[in-house]
C-alpha positions as CSV (number, residue, x, y, z in Angstrom):
1,M,94.5,98.2,105.4
2,S,97.2,100.1,103.4
3,D,96.8,103.0,105.9
4,L,98.1,101.0,108.9
5,P,98.8,104.1,111.1
6,N,95.2,105.2,110.9
7,C,94.0,101.7,111.7
8,I,96.2,101.7,114.8
9,N,94.9,105.1,115.9
10,S,91.3,104.1,115.4
11,L,91.7,100.7,117.1
12,R,90.8,102.1,120.5
13,L,87.4,103.2,119.1
14,A,86.6,100.1,117.2
15,R,85.1,96.7,118.0
16,G,87.8,94.5,119.5
17,Q,89.3,93.4,122.7
18,V,92.2,94.3,125.0
19,L,94.4,91.5,126.4
20,K,96.9,91.6,129.2
21,G,100.6,91.4,128.0
22,D,103.5,89.7,129.7
23,F,105.4,92.8,130.9
24,G,102.7,95.3,132.0
25,E,101.7,96.3,128.5
26,K,98.2,95.8,127.0
27,L,97.4,94.3,123.6
28,A,94.6,95.8,121.6
29,V,93.2,93.3,119.1
30,R,90.9,93.8,116.1
31,F,90.0,91.4,113.3
32,Y,90.2,92.5,109.7
33,R,88.6,90.4,107.0
34,Q,90.8,91.9,104.3
35,T,94.5,92.6,104.5
36,P,97.3,92.5,101.9
37,L,97.8,88.8,102.9
38,T,94.5,87.3,104.1
39,A,92.2,87.7,107.0
40,K,94.3,88.7,110.0
41,Y,94.2,90.2,113.5
42,L,95.8,93.6,114.1
43,V,97.6,93.5,117.5
44,V,98.8,96.7,119.0
45,A,101.0,96.5,122.1
46,Y,100.8,99.7,124.1
47,K,101.9,100.8,127.6
48,E,99.8,103.2,129.7
49,V,101.8,105.7,131.7
50,G,99.0,107.6,133.3
51,P,95.2,107.7,133.2
52,L,95.2,109.7,129.9
53,D,98.7,109.0,128.6
54,G,100.5,106.1,127.0
55,F,102.5,105.0,123.9
56,V,102.5,102.3,121.3
57,V,105.3,99.7,121.7
58,T,104.7,97.8,118.5
59,A,102.0,96.6,116.1
60,Y,101.8,93.4,114.0
61,L,99.4,91.2,112.1
62,A,98.6,87.7,113.5
63,R,96.7,84.7,112.3
64,R,95.0,84.1,115.6
65,V,94.7,85.5,119.1
66,A,96.3,83.8,122.1
67,T,93.5,82.2,124.0
68,W,95.5,81.8,127.2
69,R,95.9,85.6,127.7
70,E,93.7,87.3,130.2
71,R,91.0,89.4,128.6
72,L,90.7,92.8,130.2
73,W,88.0,94.3,127.9
74,K,85.8,93.4,125.0
75,R,83.5,95.5,122.9
């Protein structure tokens, strides 16, 4: 988990889920059993600009995933 940028880049290939954000962004979520703190979810908010283009808005660790968010995709 110390290599957070690589975790963020590989998130799209990993097991996880994509949730709908509040302002048109998408939230990619993956659970990690070990982090520097404890077991956490890595949440990466990103915006798609085109079919093959987009950018990361922010990334953060969370204790749980919002159950009220619409799930767009799960692997």
